[in-house]
N, C-alpha and C positions, 0 to 999 in steps of 0.2 A: 503494500500500499504505500503510494507515494504522501509525503507530509510536506505541509506548506505552512509558513507563518500566518499567511492570510490568503482566503480564498474570498473571489468577489464574484458573485453572481450576477451577471448583466454586464453589457460593455457599450451602454449608452453612456451619454455625456457624465453623469456622476460616477459610473462604475470606471468607465476609463480614466477619470481624473484620479480617483482613488487609487488605481494600480500604478499610476505614474507617480504619484506621492508616495507610495508604499516603497518603490525601489530607491527612491531617495534616502530613505531609512535602511536601504541595505537588507530588505527582508524578501524571503522567499515567497513569490506570489504568483497565484494562478488566477487569471482571468477567463471566466465561462461566459459564452454567449451562444444562444440557441437559433438565432437568426443572422442579422448581419452587425459588424462592428459599427457604432455611431447610433444604434437603436432608431426609435421613432425620432430623436432630436435631429437627425439628418435625413433618413429614409421618407417620413410621410409626417414631418411636424414642423418644427422651426425652419429648418433650413429650407425645405421643400416649399412651404407656404410664404416665406418671406422672398424666395425667388419668384414666386407666382405675383407677389406684391410689387416687386420692383420692375417687373416687366408690363404689369397693368399700369403702373405709374408712369412708366416712359409712355406708353401708348395715349393714355389719357391726356398727358401734356402735350403730345405731338398732335393730337386731335384739334386741342384748343389753340393750338398756333398755326394752323394751317395758312391763314391769312399771310403770315409772316413768310412762308416759302411760296406763296402763291400757287399751290398745288391743291388737287382735290384729295378727299381723304382716302388713302390707300386700304387695300383690305389685310386683315390680320391672319396668319396662317396660325392655327391652332396647334398643328403637329410640331412647327417650328418652336413655338412657344412651349410646349410641352417636352420637346427634345432638348431646350435649353435648360429646363428646370431639371431634368435627368442629367443632364451633364455635370450640373453644379452638385448635384447628389453624388456623383460619380467621383468627382473631384475630390469632396470631402472625405468619402469613404475609403478611397485610393491613399488618400494623405495619411489617414489614421493607420491603415494596413501597412504602407511603406514605413511609417514611423516604427511600428513594432518589429518588422523584419530588420530594420536596422540595428534596432537594439539588441537582437539575438546575437549580433558580431561585435559587439560593443562591450565596454565594462560592465554593462548589465546583463550579459549573456546568461549567467548562471542563476539570473534572480527572477526573471519575468517568463510565465509559462502560460501559452493560449490555448484553450480547448473549446471546441465547437461541440454543443449538446445541449441536453435539457438536465438541469440540476435540481435535486431534491435534497433537503436535509434530512438523513436518516437518525441523526441525534447531533447534540451540540457542537461535535466536533467533526463529524462524518458527513461526506455529501457524495450522492450517487449522480454520476453524469450518463446520460444515456445517449447513444448516437448510432444511428443505422443499426438499430437492433442490438447492439451490444452496450454492456453496461460495466461502470468501472466504479470503485469507490475509493475517495481521497480523503486523508485527514487534515484538518485546518484547527489552528490554535484559535484563530479569529476568522468571522465571517462578516463580510458585508453583503446585504442584500439590495441590489440596484436594478431590479427587473422591470422597472419602467410602467408605464400604463398604456392604455388602448380606448379608444371612444366608447363612451357609453352608449349602450343600446336601449331603447325603448321597446319592451316586446309588442306593444300594442301597434307599433307601426312596422310597415312590410319592408324592412331594410334588407336589400338584396345586393348592394353595393353595385348596381347597375342603372337602376332607374331612381330608388330611394338611397342615398349614399350616405357614408360617414367621411372624415376627412381622409380615410384610408383609400375610399373608392374614387375621390377626385383624381387621384394620380393616373386612373386608367379611362377617363373619359376619351370619346373618339373625337368629340368637337365642341365648341361652346354651344351650349344649350341656349335654345332661345328664350327660355323661361325657366327660372328657378325659384323655389321657396326655401328660406332657411329657417329651421326650427331651433329656436336659441337665439336671443339678442344680446348674450355676452361678448367676451372678447373676441373668441375663434369664429363666432357666427358674423360678428360685424366687420371682421377682417376679410371672410370670404365674402360677404355682401359688397366690400370694397373694391377686391380683386375682380370678381365677375361683372360689376357695374363699370369698373375702369376700363375694361376693354373694348364696351361699348356694343357688345354683341348680345348681352343676355339682359332680359327683363327681370329684376330681381324683387322678390317678396320677402320680407323679414318679420317674422311673427313675435311679437313683444307683449308679454302677458300684462306688462305696467304702462303708464303713460309716457315712459320715454325709455330708450334702449341705455344701457350700461348703469343701471340704476346705483352702483356703487361709486359713480363718477359725481363731480360737481356739475351742477346745471349749466354753467357757462362752457364746460369742454364738451358737455353732450350737445348742446344747441349747435355749435359750429359743424360737429361731425354729422348731425342728422340733417342738417342743411345741405352739406355737400352730398350727401347720400340721396336725398330726395332729388337734387339737382341733376343728379346723375340718372335719375329715373327709379331710384329704388321706392317701392311701395312697402311703406312700414304700416302693419297692421298692429296699430296700439291698443292697449287694454282688450287684448283678446286671448282665446282659450282655444286650443286645438281639439276639436270634437271628434274628428276621424279624419283617417287618411288612407287611401286605398288606390291601387293602380288599375285604371281602366283604359283598355286599348293602348297599352305601352305608354300612358302618361300618368301623371300623379293628379288625384282629385283630393282636395281636402277642404274641410269645412271647419268654420270658426264660428265661437259664439263670443260677443263682446259684451262688457259690463254692464251696458245698458240693456241687454237681452236680446237684441236683435243678431241675426245670424247671417253668415254668407258663405257660398260656396265658389271656389277658385279650381281651374285648371291650369297645370304647367307642365313643363317636359321634364323636368328633374326635381327632386328634393334633396336638401342636405341637412341631416340631422346633426346639431352640435348643441348637446347638452352636458357638457362636461366629459371627464375622462374616468376609469376606473382602475385601480393597481392591478398589477399582473401577480397574484397570489396564490391563483389555483394551484393545488398540489406541489407547493414549494417546499412545504415541510410536513412531516408526519406528526401524528398525534401526540408522540412521547417527547417531541422537541420542546413543547410548552410556551411557545411564542404568544402574547397576549396581544389581542387586536381590540382596539377601541373604534369608536364610530368615525373618528377622525383619521385613523391611521394606525401605524406602528413606529417604535423607534421615537417615542415622544420625551426621552430622557436624554436631551443633547446628542441625538442620531443613536442612542444607545436603547435597545430592546430590553425587555426585562429579564431575558437570559444575557448574563453579563459579558459572554464573549460574542454576542451576535449584535450587528448593527444595522441599521436601514437608514437608506438615503434616497433622494430623489422624489419622484413620485408617490413612493410608498409612504411618506411622512405626512404630518399635517399640516405642514407649511406651504409655502407657495409652490406651484408645479411649475417651475421655470428652469431653462437650462443652466442659467447661471447661478441659481440657487442651489440645483442638484450637485453641480461642480464644486461649489462652496462647501455643500455637506459632504460629498465624497472625501475631500482633502481633509476636513475636519476631523471626519471619523477616523482617518488614518493617524492623524496627530495625536488625537485621544487616544489610540490603541498603543502607539509605540513611543510617545512624547508626551509633551504638555503642550497645548496650543497657546500662542501668544495671548490670544484674547478669546473672549468668551463668543459663542457663535449667535450672533445677533441679525435680525432682519430688518431693522429700521433703516438701515442705509441702502437696502437693496435697490438698484435702479431698475425700472421697468420701462417697456415701449409697447405702444398698442400699434399696429401697422394699418393705420386707417387714412382717412383723408381730410385732413392733413395728419401727419404722424402726431402721437401724444406721448410724451415722455414724461416719467415723474419718479421722485425718490421721497420716501418718508410720507408723512400724511397729507391729506388732501382736506379741504374745508369740511366736507361730509363727515370724517373720520373725527376730525378735532370737535365737531358739535356732539357727535356721539359719545365721545370720552369727556365732555364737559371741560373743555380746555379753553381758557382765554387765550385770544390770538389777536396780532396785527397781520394785515394782508395787503400787499401791494400787488396791483395788475398793471402791466405795461404790454399795448398793442405793438405788434411787429410793425405797423405803419410808422413807429417812431425809430426803428432800426435800419441804420443804412444799408446792412448786407441784406436784409429783407427788400428794401426798394430796388437795390441793383438787381436781385433776383428777379425782380417784377411780379412778386408774390408777396404781398404783406397780409395775409390771411393768416391770424394766429395770434397768440399771447403768451406772456410769461407770467406767472403767478407764483410768488413767494410769500411762506407763512413763517412767523416768528414768534417766539413767547412774547405775551403783552406786559413785559418788564423792562427794566433798563438793560438787561443783559442781550435780550433780542437773539436767543438761540434759536438757530434754525429748525423748524418742525417738519418742512418739506416744500416742495417745489413741484410745480408742473410746468411743462414748455409745450404748446400746442403750435406744430407749423413747421417749416423746412428746417432741417438740422437739428430737430428736436433731441435726438439721443446723443449729439454729440455735446450738448450745452449743459448736461445736468451733472458731469462726472465730479467737478471741483466741489459742487455743493454736498455730494453723496459723501465725500472725503470728511467734510466739516461737521456733517451729522454724525459720522462714526467718531470723530474725535471730541464730541460735544461741545463745538465751539460757537462763539457768536458769528456776527456778520462782519466785524471789523476787517477780517483778514481779506474780504472780498472786495472792499470799498476801494482802496488804492491799487488793486493789482492792475499792472499795464496788460490790457487785452490787445490781442491784433485787431488792425483795423481794416477794412470793415469785417465784424464777425458779429454772430448772432448772441455770442456770449457778453457783447457790451450791453445788450439789454439786461441781462444779470446784474451787472456791475450797476447800472442807473437804477435797478429795483432796490439795490442795497443803498443806494445814495437818498432814495426817496425816503427811505425808512430814517435814514440819519438825517434829513432836511438839507442836503445838499446837493440835490440832482439839478442835472443841466435842464431838464424840462420840469416845469412845477405842474402838480396835478390840477390845481385850481384854474391853470390857463388852458390846459388841454383835456378838459372834461370830457369823457366817453374813452378817450385813448388811454389815460393813465388814472388811478385810483389808489388812495390809502385809506384804509379802514381799520378799525379796532372792533373786535367782535368779543363781548362779554357773556360768559355762559349764563348769567343769571335770567337774560332774556333774549340773548343773541340779537340785540340791536346792533345794527351797524352804525359806527361813529366815524365820520370823515375827519382826517388829521393831516 
């Protein structure tokens, strides 16, 4: 029986990151994967959907600027778009595989082993690996579970991955559908609504049980995203409940009931079900292993399960299901096993991005969360129309919003950037949040000009009363407010 210091089950983002951190500690490590290196984060998740989004954004921007080139709108080849997405997936997967191959002939040659197969814990230190009908058992002093997740299925819907799809079936479409309904108005559903409406070939319907999409987001963020969706032809079914969905003559027929009691029946070519994801834990361990589950996941003790030498990371945990979070947890678990982490695992400074139109990036709290937690705060908002780089790009749609504590320290609670380059603008603030710092460090930092980050600096200067543009003179484009938890009345300052 082969013995390892660490066995990692799952070679997606979190498992791969854990393996690479383990060999930093010179530990004998086994990485097991039943499908493909990179997991859903590469093959049918973050990388693939964001490649679709980038190509959709290009197509949408080109259509909007046809007059500039004095040409008629060209046709878009679905096959070529699909091929480009598959190339992106293959590039990343090949890079990961090449990296491991090169490690085998390096100083890490005796540390990393990679096996293809389905793994199951038969005890807290033994793992059975099955592949092509053959089985073997290996010993592990420590185990990290990183098996990822898959789209959640609704048993009452006729999901066949051909007409009624999940995000996995999207990859195998043969052409742009002329119409599509998306069930679920969360981040993933809204991203796919943005993607397909952006190409201009699909009439998108979006089912939303509330009065607005993205209910966890601030109203000003949602307003600009909804407006762009509807300008691109998206039909948002607000305050609606899906009563039935069936396939009729190769098309999707669905019925909705609205909160006012009315009903409506619609017919589209395809349906996309986007109602969250579920962890891949079926048959992952035997009854005698003793891993405890909660409603929110496993590994709730700083990535550690109730079984001392077994850890869980990525989509198996109760925290945010994002690639960057999974990688962070994977590395942290290894550091906890073989060393002492330099800092506690925290999620308050995790940067996020929603690939919508426009893109939305954030870190820390938004106003909705601050109010839910009864926190007094100050907030400044600055529109892109005041930022030179946005003007130069001929796209001033968007804004920057910065939240700080409502005291003299003005420690940063969170920031949201909506617009071009949003994801590139938030990292400095993420660092300050992790350091529990106030805003002074940003006030006099020399930013490149012109850049979107100059808008962040101007937000800070507004809070400190020394901004270039004065909110009272540019009402509607700039604002400064104090929000007190007793009644959450906005007080302009």
